[in-house]
Wavefront OBJ file of the C-alpha trace (Angstrom):
o trace
v -5.235 34.272 -76.351
v -4.211 32.158 -73.227
v -5.952 33.614 -69.494
v -3.357 35.722 -67.529
v -1.348 33.518 -65.146
v -2.796 35.312 -62.172
v -6.302 34.215 -63.170
v -5.515 31.254 -61.658
v -5.987 32.291 -58.239
v -9.851 30.630 -57.620
v -10.087 32.893 -54.775
v -10.090 36.121 -56.305
v -9.611 35.775 -60.048
v -10.565 32.761 -61.988
v -13.426 33.291 -64.321
v -16.116 31.552 -63.071
v -19.892 30.723 -62.327
v -20.641 29.487 -59.360
v -23.667 26.625 -59.340
v -26.423 26.781 -56.957
v -26.203 22.789 -55.883
v -30.029 22.978 -54.784
v -31.114 24.826 -58.221
v -28.951 24.215 -61.201
v -29.508 21.070 -63.556
v -25.831 21.831 -64.772
v -24.939 21.488 -61.198
v -26.689 17.664 -61.214
v -25.265 16.751 -64.273
v -21.447 17.505 -63.249
v -22.147 16.316 -59.896
v -22.797 13.066 -61.267
v -24.495 11.868 -57.385
v -23.590 8.481 -56.561
v -27.285 7.252 -55.021
v -25.574 5.025 -52.445
v -23.129 7.454 -50.895
v -24.824 10.345 -51.879
v -21.852 12.171 -52.678
v -20.591 13.632 -56.248
v -19.076 10.933 -58.616
v -16.831 13.716 -60.532
v -15.820 12.296 -64.134
v -12.999 13.926 -65.748
v -14.837 14.873 -68.632
v -18.781 16.104 -68.922
v -20.366 16.095 -72.361
v -23.850 17.041 -72.311
v -26.322 14.312 -73.822
v -29.412 16.398 -73.798
v -30.556 20.263 -73.301
v -30.838 21.214 -69.895
v -32.783 24.509 -68.188
v -30.480 27.447 -67.432
v -30.680 29.016 -63.518
v -30.995 32.559 -62.680
v -30.497 35.598 -64.157
v -28.757 38.614 -63.235
v -27.845 41.995 -64.716
v -24.431 42.753 -65.822
v -22.571 45.345 -64.074
v -19.083 47.232 -64.040
v -18.147 45.014 -60.831
v -18.843 41.155 -60.436
v -18.360 41.212 -57.068
v -21.614 43.304 -56.755
v -23.688 40.535 -58.782
v -24.915 37.675 -56.954
v -24.985 34.053 -58.761
v -26.535 32.014 -59.716
v -26.279 33.926 -63.459
v -26.480 31.041 -66.053
v -29.963 32.370 -67.920
v -27.902 35.551 -68.260
v -25.097 34.393 -70.161
v -23.865 33.399 -74.024
v -20.959 31.125 -72.800
v -19.514 30.123 -69.679
v -15.605 29.625 -68.982
v -15.294 27.634 -66.067
v -17.727 26.578 -63.388
v -16.962 26.104 -59.906
v -19.073 23.374 -57.835
v -19.250 23.728 -54.211
v -20.285 20.167 -53.538
v -18.614 19.898 -49.729
v -18.024 21.962 -47.146
v -15.048 19.977 -45.809
v -13.673 19.337 -49.242
v -12.221 21.741 -51.750
v -14.793 23.213 -54.653
v -14.219 21.136 -58.105
v -13.829 23.069 -61.083
v -14.718 22.599 -64.757
v -13.771 24.284 -67.673
v -15.770 24.751 -71.529
v -14.430 23.753 -74.193
v -15.805 24.983 -77.203
v -15.977 22.529 -80.409
v -13.017 23.504 -82.796
v -13.430 24.692 -86.477
v -17.547 25.234 -86.480
v -16.813 28.993 -86.825
v -16.943 30.277 -90.901
v -14.416 33.179 -91.730
v -16.767 35.251 -93.358
v -20.212 36.417 -91.654
v -23.002 37.056 -94.095
v -23.654 40.662 -94.695
v -25.727 41.992 -91.876
v -23.755 40.054 -89.295
v -20.674 41.858 -88.605
v -19.287 44.470 -86.253
v -15.936 45.221 -85.155
v -14.369 44.196 -81.834
v -11.338 46.315 -80.219
v -9.015 46.022 -77.938
v -9.778 47.763 -74.774
v -7.387 50.429 -73.064
v -6.971 54.066 -71.207
v -4.911 55.575 -74.235
v -3.622 54.578 -77.810
v -0.353 53.005 -75.985
v -2.827 50.086 -75.229
v -3.234 49.456 -78.340
v -6.771 50.127 -79.428
v -6.596 47.945 -82.344
v -9.651 46.001 -84.112
v -10.877 43.155 -86.247
v -14.036 42.038 -87.853
v -16.746 39.746 -85.731
v -19.613 37.823 -86.268
v -22.427 39.477 -84.433
v -23.958 35.935 -83.529
v -21.176 34.326 -81.831
v -19.702 35.301 -78.109
v -16.299 36.504 -79.320
v -16.027 39.901 -77.160
v -16.827 41.483 -73.797
v -19.466 44.258 -73.571
v -18.797 48.118 -73.933
v -21.636 50.224 -73.130
v -21.855 54.314 -73.825
v -24.289 56.512 -72.164
v -27.342 57.369 -73.925
v -25.017 60.643 -75.485
v -22.603 57.876 -76.707
v -19.978 59.344 -74.282
v -18.295 57.645 -71.623
v -17.912 53.952 -72.616
v -17.524 51.347 -69.493
v -16.936 47.844 -69.674
v -19.841 45.462 -67.794
v -19.731 41.908 -67.539
v -21.239 39.308 -65.639
v -18.158 37.433 -64.709
v -14.505 37.783 -65.418
v -13.828 36.985 -68.772
v -17.305 37.139 -69.997
v -17.878 36.879 -73.399
v -20.979 37.459 -75.424
v -22.960 38.105 -78.865
v -23.214 41.570 -80.047
v -26.586 41.223 -79.333
v -26.577 40.503 -75.752
v -24.226 43.203 -75.758
v -27.273 45.442 -76.770
v -29.210 44.284 -74.340
v -26.935 44.218 -71.115
v -26.389 47.937 -72.474
v -29.737 48.651 -72.649
v -30.338 47.045 -68.783
v -27.657 49.237 -67.605
v -29.032 52.684 -69.008
v -26.728 52.667 -71.950
v -25.785 51.794 -75.590
v -23.809 50.162 -77.702
v -21.427 52.546 -79.208
v -18.251 53.482 -81.323
v -16.496 53.937 -78.829
v -12.038 54.912 -79.294
v -10.972 53.738 -75.302
v -12.043 52.075 -72.237
v -10.885 52.328 -69.146
v -9.653 49.175 -68.078
v -11.751 46.919 -65.628
v -10.044 44.652 -63.500
v -13.361 42.809 -61.919
v -14.385 42.144 -65.636
v -11.015 41.037 -66.638
v -9.779 43.641 -69.126
v -6.756 44.681 -67.071
v -5.025 42.506 -69.094
v -1.634 44.177 -68.689
v -1.284 43.313 -64.947
v 2.085 41.659 -63.952
v 2.240 40.637 -67.521
v 4.097 43.109 -69.803
v 2.960 45.899 -71.974
v -0.579 45.441 -73.090
v 0.243 46.611 -76.464
v 2.635 42.828 -76.907
v 0.781 40.570 -78.920
v 1.718 38.366 -76.961
v -0.107 39.679 -73.633
v -3.232 37.436 -72.618
v -6.654 37.977 -71.241
v -9.954 39.314 -72.288
v -8.541 41.923 -75.218
v -11.818 42.617 -77.159
v -15.218 44.652 -76.633
v -17.826 45.287 -78.964
v -17.995 48.312 -80.724
v -20.909 49.463 -83.297
v -18.142 50.774 -85.978
v -19.247 49.080 -88.765
v -16.660 46.440 -90.410
v -16.216 44.825 -93.724
v -13.837 41.858 -94.770
v -11.459 41.546 -98.009
v -9.320 39.202 -99.632
v -5.797 39.932 -100.676
v -4.759 37.478 -103.491
v -1.363 36.346 -104.063
v -0.027 35.765 -108.035
v 0.179 32.166 -106.680
v -3.525 32.436 -106.366
v -3.702 32.166 -102.412
v -5.661 34.293 -100.074
v -5.202 36.189 -96.977
v -8.087 37.443 -94.995
v -8.364 41.025 -94.964
v -10.399 43.565 -91.686
v -11.507 47.176 -92.657
v -13.250 48.823 -89.323
v -13.296 52.315 -90.669
v -10.329 54.557 -89.922
v -9.321 51.968 -87.167
v -5.946 50.597 -87.566
v -6.464 46.779 -87.120
v -4.756 43.925 -85.875
v -1.899 42.995 -87.930
v -2.926 39.340 -88.482
v -5.786 40.965 -90.613
v -4.237 43.605 -91.899
v -2.773 44.288 -95.956
v 0.752 42.431 -96.323
v 0.533 41.112 -93.165
v -2.063 38.235 -93.062
v -1.852 34.356 -93.370
v -2.356 33.055 -97.040
v -3.333 29.879 -97.447
v -4.941 28.161 -100.448
v -8.241 28.062 -101.890
v -10.896 26.201 -104.119
v -11.430 28.641 -106.937
v -14.823 28.230 -108.992
v -15.643 27.790 -112.305
v -12.102 27.418 -114.500
v -10.198 28.084 -112.049
v -9.222 31.465 -112.488
v -8.812 34.383 -110.019
v -7.869 37.892 -109.949
v -4.173 38.963 -111.127
v -2.047 42.075 -111.719
v -0.472 40.260 -114.534
v -3.334 39.156 -116.449
v -6.542 41.383 -115.918
v -4.904 43.906 -114.040
v -7.131 42.630 -110.705
v -10.224 43.165 -112.669
v -12.486 45.322 -110.505
v -10.480 44.766 -107.485
v -7.809 46.923 -106.131
v -4.249 46.403 -107.438
v -1.894 46.567 -104.041
v 1.411 46.091 -105.216
v 2.078 42.359 -106.873
v -1.343 41.487 -105.055
v -5.143 42.042 -106.147
v -7.106 43.182 -102.909
v -11.061 42.475 -103.399
v -14.135 42.911 -101.726
v -15.589 39.255 -99.925
v -19.316 39.053 -99.660
v -20.602 36.090 -97.851
v -24.064 34.469 -99.023
v -26.199 32.071 -97.432
v -28.389 30.257 -99.964
v -30.259 26.800 -100.541
v -28.308 24.605 -103.168
v -31.158 22.557 -103.777
v -34.846 23.768 -103.915
v -36.506 20.670 -104.837
v -37.857 22.100 -108.031
v -36.185 18.923 -110.126
v -37.073 16.508 -107.285
v -34.670 14.465 -105.060
v -31.097 15.307 -105.813
v -28.985 12.434 -106.148
v -26.096 11.064 -103.831
v -23.391 12.170 -106.316
v -24.806 16.055 -106.491
v -25.047 15.925 -102.467
v -21.378 14.848 -102.084
v -20.133 17.035 -105.155
v -21.772 20.489 -104.048
v -22.233 20.308 -100.393
v -18.630 20.967 -98.772
v -19.819 22.439 -95.208
v -20.787 20.098 -92.397
v -24.095 20.149 -90.539
v -24.828 19.791 -86.372
v -27.205 16.402 -86.292
v -30.527 17.896 -86.241
v -31.615 16.215 -83.254
v -29.431 18.708 -81.522
v -31.833 21.818 -82.307
v -34.290 20.758 -79.761
v -37.314 20.006 -82.081
v -36.248 22.384 -85.201
v -36.247 19.857 -87.370
v -38.443 17.278 -88.748
v -37.299 14.167 -91.085
v -38.676 14.292 -94.412
v -41.969 11.537 -94.477
v -42.991 12.359 -97.973
v -43.076 9.257 -100.370
v -40.037 10.781 -102.340
v -38.177 10.989 -99.191
v -38.654 7.716 -97.687
v -38.369 5.821 -101.209
v -34.720 7.295 -101.094
v -32.106 4.965 -99.033
v -29.318 7.167 -99.882
v -29.717 10.098 -97.309
v -32.436 11.597 -95.649
v -33.905 15.028 -95.042
v -34.250 17.048 -92.203
v -36.018 20.794 -92.652
v -37.128 23.413 -90.471
v -40.729 22.895 -91.972
v -42.436 19.722 -91.962
v -43.201 17.960 -94.798
v -45.250 14.278 -95.555
v -46.497 14.548 -99.106
v -44.617 14.904 -102.172
v -46.927 18.026 -103.424
v -45.090 20.141 -100.797
v -41.393 18.618 -101.321
v -40.400 21.897 -102.261
v -40.597 23.143 -98.351
v -37.950 21.099 -97.620
v -35.384 22.463 -99.610
v -33.942 26.018 -98.234
v -30.954 27.325 -96.790
v -31.556 25.705 -93.567
v -31.985 22.413 -94.666
v -29.817 19.187 -93.395
v -28.841 16.399 -95.458
v -28.200 13.160 -93.387
v -25.620 10.439 -94.994
v -24.317 7.564 -94.022
v -24.374 9.270 -90.167
v -22.839 12.343 -91.115
v -24.409 15.562 -91.935
v -24.215 18.300 -94.349
l 1 2 3 4 5 6 7 8 9 10 11 12 13 14 15 16 17 18 19 20 21 22 23 24 25 26 27 28 29 30 31 32 33 34 35 36 37 38 39 40 41 42 43 44 45 46 47 48 49 50 51 52 53 54 55 56 57 58 59 60 61 62 63 64 65 66 67 68 69 70 71 72 73 74 75 76 77 78 79 80 81 82 83 84 85 86 87 88 89 90 91 92 93 94 95 96 97 98 99 100 101 102 103 104 105 106 107 108 109 110 111 112 113 114 115 116 117 118 119 120 121 122 123 124 125 126 127 128 129 130 131 132 133 134 135 136 137 138 139 140 141 142 143 144 145 146 147 148 149 150 151 152 153 154 155 156 157 158 159 160 161 162 163 164 165 166 167 168 169 170 171 172 173 174 175 176 177 178 179 180 181 182 183 184 185 186 187 188 189 190 191 192 193 194 195 196 197 198 199 200 201 202 203 204 205 206 207 208 209 210 211 212 213 214 215 216 217 218 219 220 221 222 223 224 225 226 227 228 229 230 231 232 233 234 235 236 237 238 239 240 241 242 243 244 245 246 247 248 249 250 251 252 253 254 255 256 257 258 259 260 261 262 263 264 265 266 267 268 269 270 271 272 273 274 275 276 277 278 279 280 281 282 283 284 285 286 287 288 289 290 291 292 293 294 295 296 297 298 299 300 301 302 303 304 305 306 307 308 309 310 311 312 313 314 315 316 317 318 319 320 321 322 323 324 325 326 327 328 329 330 331 332 333 334 335 336 337 338 339 340 341 342 343 344 345 346 347 348 349 350 351 352 353 354 355 356 357 358 359 360 361 362 363 364 365 366 367
């Protein structure tokens, strides 16, 4: 969802982090100071070429106006940052842009919780979706130690965090995450999305709409007669958003394994899945496992490209986590490089180079 129009006011509403010119490494990168003029030489787009330390810590609160910047080390993901570079000139703003198409549709078991629309009563929506707990996709809702009186806390307006960060913030605030039913809207943190934007319950209402809930969540797929699937979410008895609900999701094509067959009502009565009119609804369970284990030596190039279908980041971006395999079997292979979280330098331990975290470098691309 887009941000509300009235968040554009830079003095009051914009979701922002204010960077300290004296201590922030991010400020230095964005400022790009000219050594001759001693003034910032701003670029329209900045891509960080190295990991840089964060600057400053603070605790989340119900009101962002009670929080003193800098707080770079206390957030999971920025929205916009403000550069106060001159007492006589207007500040400069940068927006953080997420990389597209880097999130998988189905989290593995144990990495899923509910995110739910905030509101003071059921007229404000309160619908839910499932989300990957490792991703910064929702705000923080905290209850007291008895699991009551939920509130929304943040570091800056529109602040989105992972579920573990929500747990840490609630503990620091003296509370806990919980399976809340309603949370009062909070203008300071950005969940008053109905303000001057029409009815909150309309899907077109913009702004930060979702907060983390401890409510367990599960996913399934609705399979059409022609083999297309729609992703379905279930969050207990809570109504889910229409785009992930039965009969109102968006169908897309998939590659079926084996002989290409899939559950249908006509041929198998959906097998072990649930029959829903002319469709089958089947549980979706994602598993992360190693494709190659090293027991057969190095996989061939054809095996790599035919069995690895998901791209990977450059292993050098993980700040020393990955090592290039230097065992003779790896070095004698001219087709690709192997990067693993365990350093491997001899053929006797080649199996240690292959697990579910291994990255293969092929012609400048990574799998």
